[in-house]
Short mmCIF file of the C-alpha atoms (twelve columns), coordinates in Angstrom:
data_MODEL
# 
_entry.id   MODEL 
# 
loop_
_atom_site.group_PDB 
_atom_site.id 
_atom_site.type_symbol 
_atom_site.label_atom_id 
_atom_site.label_alt_id 
_atom_site.label_comp_id 
_atom_site.label_asym_id 
_atom_site.label_seq_id 
_atom_site.Cartn_x 
_atom_site.Cartn_y 
_atom_site.Cartn_z 
_atom_site.pdbx_PDB_model_num 
ATOM 1   C CA . MET A 1   -83.215  -36.410 -67.234  1 
ATOM 2   C CA . LYS A 2   -85.646  -33.844 -65.820  1 
ATOM 3   C CA . ASN A 3   -85.577  -31.435 -68.779  1 
ATOM 4   C CA . LEU A 4   -84.101  -31.418 -72.279  1 
ATOM 5   C CA . ILE A 5   -82.463  -28.050 -72.865  1 
ATOM 6   C CA . SER A 6   -79.079  -28.660 -74.515  1 
ATOM 7   C CA . MET A 7   -77.105  -31.572 -75.909  1 
ATOM 8   C CA . ARG A 8   -74.352  -30.543 -73.497  1 
ATOM 9   C CA . ASP A 9   -76.592  -31.763 -70.682  1 
ATOM 10  C CA . LEU A 10  -76.820  -35.341 -71.973  1 
ATOM 11  C CA . SER A 11  -74.222  -38.020 -71.411  1 
ATOM 12  C CA . LYS A 12  -73.258  -40.559 -74.046  1 
ATOM 13  C CA . GLN A 13  -75.126  -43.214 -72.063  1 
ATOM 14  C CA . GLU A 14  -78.301  -41.111 -71.917  1 
ATOM 15  C CA . ILE A 15  -78.178  -40.563 -75.674  1 
ATOM 16  C CA . LEU A 16  -77.765  -44.290 -76.347  1 
ATOM 17  C CA . HIS A 17  -80.622  -45.093 -73.977  1 
ATOM 18  C CA . LEU A 18  -82.880  -42.649 -75.793  1 
ATOM 19  C CA . MET A 19  -81.898  -44.193 -79.145  1 
ATOM 20  C CA . GLU A 20  -82.775  -47.628 -77.767  1 
ATOM 21  C CA . VAL A 21  -86.175  -46.467 -76.511  1 
ATOM 22  C CA . ALA A 22  -86.956  -44.785 -79.846  1 
ATOM 23  C CA . ALA A 23  -86.074  -48.007 -81.697  1 
ATOM 24  C CA . LYS A 24  -88.309  -50.051 -79.394  1 
ATOM 25  C CA . ILE A 25  -91.173  -47.597 -79.899  1 
ATOM 26  C CA . GLU A 26  -90.761  -47.785 -83.674  1 
ATOM 27  C CA . ALA A 27  -90.703  -51.601 -83.532  1 
ATOM 28  C CA . GLY A 28  -93.742  -51.716 -81.243  1 
ATOM 29  C CA . ASP A 29  -91.814  -53.320 -78.388  1 
ATOM 30  C CA . ILE A 30  -92.659  -50.335 -76.180  1 
ATOM 31  C CA . VAL A 31  -96.101  -48.761 -76.402  1 
ATOM 32  C CA . PRO A 32  -96.047  -45.659 -74.176  1 
ATOM 33  C CA . GLU A 33  -99.352  -44.649 -72.602  1 
ATOM 34  C CA . MET A 34  -100.018 -40.941 -72.035  1 
ATOM 35  C CA . LYS A 35  -103.768 -41.081 -71.376  1 
ATOM 36  C CA . ARG A 36  -104.830 -38.003 -69.335  1 
ATOM 37  C CA . LYS A 37  -101.413 -36.409 -69.943  1 
ATOM 38  C CA . VAL A 38  -101.260 -32.991 -71.619  1 
ATOM 39  C CA . ALA A 39  -98.320  -31.480 -73.501  1 
ATOM 40  C CA . ALA A 40  -98.240  -27.704 -73.949  1 
ATOM 41  C CA . LEU A 41  -96.638  -26.763 -77.273  1 
ATOM 42  C CA . LEU A 42  -95.512  -23.145 -76.956  1 
ATOM 43  C CA . PHE A 43  -94.177  -21.998 -80.302  1 
ATOM 44  C CA . PHE A 44  -93.260  -18.329 -80.253  1 
ATOM 45  C CA . GLU A 45  -91.495  -18.872 -83.586  1 
ATOM 46  C CA . PRO A 46  -92.823  -20.612 -86.745  1 
ATOM 47  C CA . SER A 47  -92.520  -24.398 -87.018  1 
ATOM 48  C CA . THR A 48  -93.888  -27.181 -89.177  1 
ATOM 49  C CA . ARG A 49  -92.023  -30.436 -88.511  1 
ATOM 50  C CA . THR A 50  -91.112  -29.890 -84.860  1 
ATOM 51  C CA . MET A 51  -94.563  -28.754 -83.785  1 
ATOM 52  C CA . PHE A 52  -96.496  -31.342 -85.781  1 
ATOM 53  C CA . SER A 53  -94.175  -34.214 -84.883  1 
ATOM 54  C CA . PHE A 54  -94.502  -33.446 -81.160  1 
ATOM 55  C CA . ASP A 55  -98.262  -33.158 -81.610  1 
ATOM 56  C CA . THR A 56  -98.316  -36.469 -83.495  1 
ATOM 57  C CA . ALA A 57  -96.038  -38.138 -80.942  1 
ATOM 58  C CA . MET A 58  -98.277  -37.149 -78.020  1 
ATOM 59  C CA . LYS A 59  -101.458 -38.239 -79.776  1 
ATOM 60  C CA . ARG A 60  -99.952  -41.588 -80.828  1 
ATOM 61  C CA . MET A 61  -99.432  -42.208 -77.110  1 
ATOM 62  C CA . ASN A 62  -103.099 -41.312 -76.380  1 
ATOM 63  C CA . GLY A 63  -102.133 -37.991 -74.820  1 
ATOM 64  C CA . GLN A 64  -103.471 -34.527 -75.544  1 
ATOM 65  C CA . THR A 65  -101.869 -31.260 -76.639  1 
ATOM 66  C CA . ILE A 66  -102.594 -27.584 -76.192  1 
ATOM 67  C CA . ILE A 67  -100.904 -25.306 -78.676  1 
ATOM 68  C CA . MET A 68  -99.809  -21.671 -78.599  1 
ATOM 69  C CA . SER A 69  -98.575  -20.530 -81.989  1 
ATOM 70  C CA . GLY A 70  -97.186  -17.016 -81.676  1 
ATOM 71  C CA . THR A 71  -98.508  -14.537 -79.114  1 
ATOM 72  C CA . GLN A 72  -101.074 -12.665 -81.203  1 
ATOM 73  C CA . ASN A 73  -104.116 -14.077 -79.428  1 
ATOM 74  C CA . THR A 74  -102.645 -14.475 -75.944  1 
ATOM 75  C CA . SER A 75  -102.378 -12.369 -72.807  1 
ATOM 76  C CA . ALA A 76  -98.786  -11.541 -73.711  1 
ATOM 77  C CA . LYS A 77  -100.376 -8.880  -75.900  1 
ATOM 78  C CA . LYS A 78  -101.884 -7.433  -72.721  1 
ATOM 79  C CA . GLY A 79  -98.483  -7.187  -71.086  1 
ATOM 80  C CA . GLU A 80  -98.374  -10.496 -69.225  1 
ATOM 81  C CA . SER A 81  -94.811  -11.449 -68.367  1 
ATOM 82  C CA . PHE A 82  -93.040  -14.491 -69.796  1 
ATOM 83  C CA . ALA A 83  -92.770  -15.987 -66.308  1 
ATOM 84  C CA . ASP A 84  -96.479  -15.547 -65.566  1 
ATOM 85  C CA . THR A 85  -97.441  -17.076 -68.919  1 
ATOM 86  C CA . LEU A 86  -95.282  -20.121 -68.192  1 
ATOM 87  C CA . GLN A 87  -96.495  -20.508 -64.609  1 
ATOM 88  C CA . THR A 88  -100.098 -20.429 -65.822  1 
ATOM 89  C CA . ILE A 89  -99.616  -22.914 -68.640  1 
ATOM 90  C CA . ALA A 90  -97.779  -25.250 -66.263  1 
ATOM 91  C CA . GLN A 91  -101.035 -25.521 -64.305  1 
ATOM 92  C CA . TYR A 92  -102.732 -27.017 -67.374  1 
ATOM 93  C CA . SER A 93  -100.024 -29.356 -68.627  1 
ATOM 94  C CA . ASP A 94  -97.652  -32.155 -67.660  1 
ATOM 95  C CA . ILE A 95  -94.813  -31.113 -69.964  1 
ATOM 96  C CA . ILE A 96  -93.916  -27.909 -71.824  1 
ATOM 97  C CA . ILE A 97  -92.320  -28.020 -75.274  1 
ATOM 98  C CA . MET A 98  -91.149  -24.563 -76.247  1 
ATOM 99  C CA . ARG A 99  -89.640  -22.776 -79.225  1 
ATOM 100 C CA . SER A 100 -88.506  -19.175 -78.939  1 
ATOM 101 C CA . PRO A 101 -86.348  -16.767 -80.954  1 
ATOM 102 C CA . VAL A 102 -84.603  -15.808 -77.692  1 
ATOM 103 C CA . GLU A 103 -81.449  -17.756 -76.823  1 
ATOM 104 C CA . GLY A 104 -81.549  -19.199 -73.314  1 
ATOM 105 C CA . SER A 105 -85.327  -18.945 -73.007  1 
ATOM 106 C CA . ALA A 106 -85.864  -22.697 -72.575  1 
ATOM 107 C CA . ARG A 107 -83.340  -22.925 -69.753  1 
ATOM 108 C CA . LEU A 108 -84.986  -19.940 -68.072  1 
ATOM 109 C CA . ALA A 109 -88.372  -21.643 -68.449  1 
ATOM 110 C CA . SER A 110 -87.025  -24.791 -66.785  1 
ATOM 111 C CA . GLU A 111 -86.055  -22.685 -63.768  1 
ATOM 112 C CA . ILE A 112 -89.532  -21.132 -63.525  1 
ATOM 113 C CA . VAL A 113 -91.879  -24.129 -63.750  1 
ATOM 114 C CA . ASP A 114 -92.064  -27.485 -61.990  1 
ATOM 115 C CA . VAL A 115 -92.999  -29.580 -65.048  1 
ATOM 116 C CA . PRO A 116 -90.412  -30.871 -67.560  1 
ATOM 117 C CA . VAL A 117 -89.361  -28.406 -70.261  1 
ATOM 118 C CA . VAL A 118 -88.168  -29.429 -73.722  1 
ATOM 119 C CA . ASN A 119 -86.210  -26.963 -75.837  1 
ATOM 120 C CA . ALA A 120 -87.687  -27.076 -79.342  1 
ATOM 121 C CA . GLY A 121 -85.252  -24.417 -80.538  1 
ATOM 122 C CA . ASP A 122 -84.017  -21.230 -78.881  1 
ATOM 123 C CA . GLY A 123 -82.835  -18.678 -81.416  1 
ATOM 124 C CA . ALA A 124 -79.522  -19.578 -83.034  1 
ATOM 125 C CA . ASN A 125 -78.433  -21.530 -79.959  1 
ATOM 126 C CA . GLN A 126 -79.672  -25.135 -79.568  1 
ATOM 127 C CA . HIS A 127 -82.204  -27.611 -80.995  1 
ATOM 128 C CA . PRO A 128 -81.579  -30.805 -78.987  1 
ATOM 129 C CA . THR A 129 -84.629  -32.789 -80.112  1 
ATOM 130 C CA . GLN A 130 -83.579  -32.280 -83.736  1 
ATOM 131 C CA . ALA A 131 -80.086  -33.505 -82.860  1 
ATOM 132 C CA . LEU A 132 -81.551  -36.622 -81.260  1 
ATOM 133 C CA . LEU A 133 -83.675  -37.474 -84.285  1 
ATOM 134 C CA . ASP A 134 -80.600  -36.797 -86.437  1 
ATOM 135 C CA . LEU A 135 -78.602  -39.260 -84.338  1 
ATOM 136 C CA . TYR A 136 -81.402  -41.790 -84.641  1 
ATOM 137 C CA . SER A 137 -81.369  -41.324 -88.426  1 
ATOM 138 C CA . ILE A 138 -77.598  -41.780 -88.473  1 
ATOM 139 C CA . ILE A 139 -77.637  -44.954 -86.408  1 
ATOM 140 C CA . LYS A 140 -80.425  -46.395 -88.592  1 
ATOM 141 C CA . THR A 141 -78.528  -45.707 -91.815  1 
ATOM 142 C CA . GLN A 142 -74.943  -46.334 -90.674  1 
ATOM 143 C CA . GLY A 143 -75.509  -49.005 -88.045  1 
ATOM 144 C CA . LYS A 144 -73.423  -47.059 -85.539  1 
ATOM 145 C CA . LEU A 145 -72.615  -43.611 -84.190  1 
ATOM 146 C CA . GLU A 146 -68.930  -44.162 -83.495  1 
ATOM 147 C CA . ASN A 147 -66.050  -42.761 -85.557  1 
ATOM 148 C CA . LEU A 148 -68.026  -41.405 -88.504  1 
ATOM 149 C CA . LYS A 149 -66.958  -38.657 -90.888  1 
ATOM 150 C CA . ILE A 150 -69.601  -35.935 -90.876  1 
ATOM 151 C CA . GLY A 151 -69.945  -32.976 -93.219  1 
ATOM 152 C CA . LEU A 152 -71.964  -29.985 -92.014  1 
ATOM 153 C CA . ALA A 153 -72.736  -27.574 -94.839  1 
ATOM 154 C CA . GLY A 154 -74.500  -24.235 -95.171  1 
ATOM 155 C CA . ASP A 155 -75.339  -21.807 -92.392  1 
ATOM 156 C CA . LEU A 156 -73.169  -23.009 -89.522  1 
ATOM 157 C CA . ARG A 157 -73.178  -19.678 -87.703  1 
ATOM 158 C CA . PHE A 158 -76.915  -19.335 -87.077  1 
ATOM 159 C CA . GLY A 159 -77.922  -22.969 -87.606  1 
ATOM 160 C CA . ARG A 160 -78.920  -24.238 -84.163  1 
ATOM 161 C CA . THR A 161 -79.425  -27.749 -85.561  1 
ATOM 162 C CA . VAL A 162 -75.758  -28.096 -86.503  1 
ATOM 163 C CA . HIS A 163 -74.634  -26.691 -83.148  1 
ATOM 164 C CA . SER A 164 -76.578  -29.378 -81.296  1 
ATOM 165 C CA . LEU A 165 -75.578  -32.157 -83.693  1 
ATOM 166 C CA . ALA A 166 -71.871  -31.300 -83.553  1 
ATOM 167 C CA . GLN A 167 -71.888  -31.366 -79.747  1 
ATOM 168 C CA . ALA A 168 -73.882  -34.602 -79.694  1 
ATOM 169 C CA . ILE A 169 -72.008  -36.777 -82.160  1 
ATOM 170 C CA . ALA A 170 -68.629  -35.500 -80.975  1 
ATOM 171 C CA . LYS A 171 -69.245  -37.703 -77.931  1 
ATOM 172 C CA . PHE A 172 -68.868  -40.669 -80.315  1 
ATOM 173 C CA . GLY A 173 -65.548  -39.658 -81.850  1 
ATOM 174 C CA . ALA A 174 -66.753  -38.073 -85.080  1 
ATOM 175 C CA . GLU A 175 -64.495  -36.251 -87.511  1 
ATOM 176 C CA . PHE A 176 -65.981  -33.142 -89.124  1 
ATOM 177 C CA . LYS A 177 -65.821  -31.123 -92.296  1 
ATOM 178 C CA . PHE A 178 -67.417  -27.690 -91.869  1 
ATOM 179 C CA . ILE A 179 -68.461  -26.264 -95.242  1 
ATOM 180 C CA . SER A 180 -69.748  -22.694 -95.264  1 
ATOM 181 C CA . PRO A 181 -69.147  -19.125 -96.412  1 
ATOM 182 C CA . LYS A 182 -66.590  -17.441 -94.161  1 
ATOM 183 C CA . PHE A 183 -69.331  -15.164 -92.810  1 
ATOM 184 C CA . LEU A 184 -71.322  -18.217 -91.699  1 
ATOM 185 C CA . GLN A 185 -68.612  -20.408 -90.176  1 
ATOM 186 C CA . MET A 186 -69.193  -22.579 -87.121  1 
ATOM 187 C CA . PRO A 187 -69.077  -20.455 -83.927  1 
ATOM 188 C CA . GLN A 188 -65.749  -20.406 -82.138  1 
ATOM 189 C CA . TYR A 189 -67.197  -21.821 -78.899  1 
ATOM 190 C CA . ILE A 190 -68.295  -24.981 -80.731  1 
ATOM 191 C CA . LYS A 191 -64.855  -25.352 -82.300  1 
ATOM 192 C CA . ASP A 192 -63.229  -24.790 -78.912  1 
ATOM 193 C CA . ASP A 193 -65.423  -27.522 -77.405  1 
ATOM 194 C CA . LEU A 194 -64.361  -29.930 -80.144  1 
ATOM 195 C CA . SER A 195 -60.677  -29.066 -79.749  1 
ATOM 196 C CA . GLU A 196 -60.875  -29.718 -76.000  1 
ATOM 197 C CA . GLN A 197 -62.213  -33.207 -76.823  1 
ATOM 198 C CA . ASN A 198 -59.471  -33.801 -79.420  1 
ATOM 199 C CA . ILE A 199 -62.099  -33.995 -82.170  1 
ATOM 200 C CA . LYS A 200 -60.686  -33.322 -85.626  1 
ATOM 201 C CA . PHE A 201 -62.359  -30.802 -87.925  1 
ATOM 202 C CA . GLN A 202 -61.530  -28.970 -91.134  1 
ATOM 203 C CA . GLU A 203 -63.153  -25.870 -92.610  1 
ATOM 204 C CA . PHE A 204 -63.939  -25.390 -96.302  1 
ATOM 205 C CA . VAL A 205 -65.732  -22.783 -98.372  1 
ATOM 206 C CA . GLU A 206 -66.641  -25.116 -101.269 1 
ATOM 207 C CA . MET A 207 -68.899  -28.168 -101.151 1 
ATOM 208 C CA . ASP A 208 -68.000  -29.738 -104.492 1 
ATOM 209 C CA . GLY A 209 -64.936  -31.983 -104.131 1 
ATOM 210 C CA . ASN A 210 -65.059  -32.032 -100.347 1 
ATOM 211 C CA . ILE A 211 -67.826  -34.578 -99.748  1 
ATOM 212 C CA . ASP A 212 -66.487  -37.755 -101.375 1 
ATOM 213 C CA . ASP A 213 -65.118  -39.288 -98.155  1 
ATOM 214 C CA . LEU A 214 -68.120  -38.529 -95.925  1 
ATOM 215 C CA . ASP A 215 -70.505  -40.942 -94.221  1 
ATOM 216 C CA . ILE A 216 -73.075  -38.203 -93.554  1 
ATOM 217 C CA . LEU A 217 -73.599  -34.889 -95.327  1 
ATOM 218 C CA . TYR A 218 -75.862  -32.638 -93.263  1 
ATOM 219 C CA . VAL A 219 -77.082  -29.652 -95.266  1 
ATOM 220 C CA . THR A 220 -78.779  -26.576 -93.803  1 
ATOM 221 C CA . ARG A 221 -80.467  -23.594 -95.411  1 
ATOM 222 C CA . ILE A 222 -79.152  -20.048 -95.210  1 
ATOM 223 C CA . GLN A 223 -81.463  -18.595 -92.558  1 
ATOM 224 C CA . LYS A 224 -82.749  -15.248 -93.795  1 
ATOM 225 C CA . GLU A 225 -84.611  -14.562 -90.538  1 
ATOM 226 C CA . ARG A 226 -81.363  -14.518 -88.519  1 
ATOM 227 C CA . PHE A 227 -79.725  -11.732 -90.523  1 
ATOM 228 C CA . ALA A 228 -79.878  -8.215  -89.076  1 
ATOM 229 C CA . ASP A 229 -78.883  -6.716  -92.447  1 
ATOM 230 C CA . PRO A 230 -80.807  -8.000  -95.526  1 
ATOM 231 C CA . GLU A 231 -77.822  -7.131  -97.704  1 
ATOM 232 C CA . ASP A 232 -75.687  -9.662  -95.843  1 
ATOM 233 C CA . TYR A 233 -78.266  -12.347 -96.652  1 
ATOM 234 C CA . GLU A 234 -78.331  -11.399 -100.325 1 
ATOM 235 C CA . LYS A 235 -74.552  -11.877 -100.487 1 
ATOM 236 C CA . VAL A 236 -74.665  -15.512 -99.344  1 
ATOM 237 C CA . LYS A 237 -78.088  -16.877 -100.374 1 
ATOM 238 C CA . GLY A 238 -77.805  -19.727 -102.829 1 
ATOM 239 C CA . SER A 239 -74.106  -20.146 -101.981 1 
ATOM 240 C CA . TYR A 240 -74.417  -23.891 -101.531 1 
ATOM 241 C CA . ILE A 241 -76.555  -26.069 -103.738 1 
ATOM 242 C CA . LEU A 242 -76.070  -29.834 -103.626 1 
ATOM 243 C CA . GLU A 243 -76.750  -31.311 -107.058 1 
ATOM 244 C CA . LYS A 244 -76.982  -34.921 -108.180 1 
ATOM 245 C CA . SER A 245 -73.850  -34.570 -110.324 1 
ATOM 246 C CA . MET A 246 -71.808  -33.809 -107.189 1 
ATOM 247 C CA . LEU A 247 -72.576  -37.286 -105.794 1 
ATOM 248 C CA . SER A 248 -70.862  -39.294 -108.522 1 
ATOM 249 C CA . ASN A 249 -67.803  -40.203 -106.405 1 
ATOM 250 C CA . VAL A 250 -69.253  -40.404 -102.895 1 
ATOM 251 C CA . LYS A 251 -69.142  -43.448 -100.614 1 
ATOM 252 C CA . ASP A 252 -71.888  -46.035 -101.055 1 
ATOM 253 C CA . ASN A 253 -73.066  -45.572 -97.492  1 
ATOM 254 C CA . LEU A 254 -73.383  -41.763 -97.708  1 
ATOM 255 C CA . LYS A 255 -76.690  -40.331 -96.557  1 
ATOM 256 C CA . VAL A 256 -77.724  -36.720 -97.097  1 
ATOM 257 C CA . LEU A 257 -79.627  -35.248 -94.162  1 
ATOM 258 C CA . HIS A 258 -81.410  -31.907 -93.839  1 
ATOM 259 C CA . PRO A 259 -83.478  -30.590 -90.903  1 
ATOM 260 C CA . LEU A 260 -85.883  -28.927 -93.383  1 
ATOM 261 C CA . PRO A 261 -87.406  -26.662 -94.598  1 
ATOM 262 C CA . ARG A 262 -85.457  -26.859 -97.824  1 
ATOM 263 C CA . VAL A 263 -85.213  -23.720 -99.934  1 
ATOM 264 C CA . ASP A 264 -82.704  -24.177 -102.776 1 
ATOM 265 C CA . GLU A 265 -79.708  -25.803 -101.063 1 
ATOM 266 C CA . ILE A 266 -80.509  -29.360 -102.225 1 
ATOM 267 C CA . SER A 267 -81.596  -29.744 -105.830 1 
ATOM 268 C CA . THR A 268 -84.724  -31.868 -106.289 1 
ATOM 269 C CA . ASP A 269 -82.743  -34.161 -108.584 1 
ATOM 270 C CA . VAL A 270 -81.053  -35.503 -105.428 1 
ATOM 271 C CA . ASP A 271 -84.415  -36.704 -104.070 1 
ATOM 272 C CA . ASP A 272 -84.559  -39.878 -106.167 1 
ATOM 273 C CA . THR A 273 -81.010  -40.972 -105.354 1 
ATOM 274 C CA . GLU A 274 -80.083  -43.643 -102.821 1 
ATOM 275 C CA . TYR A 275 -78.321  -40.964 -100.779 1 
ATOM 276 C CA . ALA A 276 -81.343  -38.791 -99.945  1 
ATOM 277 C CA . TYR A 277 -82.691  -39.443 -96.458  1 
ATOM 278 C CA . TYR A 278 -84.234  -36.135 -95.338  1 
ATOM 279 C CA . PHE A 279 -87.885  -37.178 -95.586  1 
ATOM 280 C CA . PRO A 280 -87.450  -40.464 -93.636  1 
ATOM 281 C CA . GLN A 281 -85.356  -38.346 -91.254  1 
ATOM 282 C CA . ALA A 282 -88.429  -36.176 -90.591  1 
ATOM 283 C CA . LYS A 283 -90.511  -39.294 -89.845  1 
ATOM 284 C CA . ASN A 284 -87.883  -40.439 -87.357  1 
ATOM 285 C CA . GLY A 285 -88.726  -37.307 -85.396  1 
ATOM 286 C CA . VAL A 286 -92.004  -38.856 -84.254  1 
ATOM 287 C CA . TYR A 287 -90.356  -41.955 -82.723  1 
ATOM 288 C CA . THR A 288 -87.604  -39.875 -81.124  1 
ATOM 289 C CA . ARG A 289 -90.004  -37.344 -79.660  1 
ATOM 290 C CA . GLU A 290 -92.245  -40.094 -78.344  1 
ATOM 291 C CA . ALA A 291 -89.171  -41.447 -76.552  1 
ATOM 292 C CA . ILE A 292 -88.299  -38.010 -75.138  1 
ATOM 293 C CA . ILE A 293 -91.791  -37.463 -73.729  1 
ATOM 294 C CA . HIS A 294 -91.951  -41.049 -72.440  1 
ATOM 295 C CA . ILE A 295 -88.642  -40.715 -70.563  1 
ATOM 296 C CA . LEU A 296 -89.315  -37.243 -69.175  1 
ATOM 297 C CA . LEU A 297 -92.721  -38.294 -67.863  1 
ATOM 298 C CA . GLY A 298 -91.345  -41.247 -65.974  1 
ATOM 299 C CA . GLY A 299 -91.021  -44.047 -68.517  1 
ATOM 300 C CA . GLU A 300 -88.116  -46.480 -68.606  1 
# 
């Protein structure tokens, strides 16, 4: 693994190896050392959890970070090209972790520079490091990744986290329920990929009554920033709100995941139930991202 751009690029064996390394890091059986290593965090789009968890991961391994948040105070404002910015920052760092609103930008970056590139989200396309921490959360709570029933609810059209997760856990024989407004259904190319792998999926427009047989319910917010027409957003915002009362008949092992930030799609009365796992899920991002950096920079 030279870069981490898309979940399509990872084999089942590579995913399992990364899960194993993350578990060993969490247990203290592996203590990665990144002294004198520098990670460049290039975030051309807002981030809280992804940016801070990568920053935390690098510093826990005794490494350093340099951070670009937006382009307001950079030479991009002077007309510097994307390629020149990347080539320059690659001179200062050992690994580049990049988020951009432009789909395909991370893969382009990996073709420009000689240091490893990690895709921390490219538009509505992919978010592979989120998918990996999601898989780690699933294996911790379910004890396995194989043959689980997964519900993905909310914005499935623009939600890059669900695109990456669907492609990732399909490798382990998952069965899916896609729950969304018709306007925000899972993209056809994802569904075509699943069909080619003989992965079963159903599509629903209502959450209530369709979650009782799930092992994992993965909820996403309706992403206002992805809508070209504000009126389209107004039509679907608040369409899906998971409330505590809707969990009365679910399986005992159900865990509710969310990549965060949460807006109104999970009621706060769910937080104190045994099913809520989204805050521990965020913590799992540190262990997973430590493992990603460790592997990409030559660790076992």
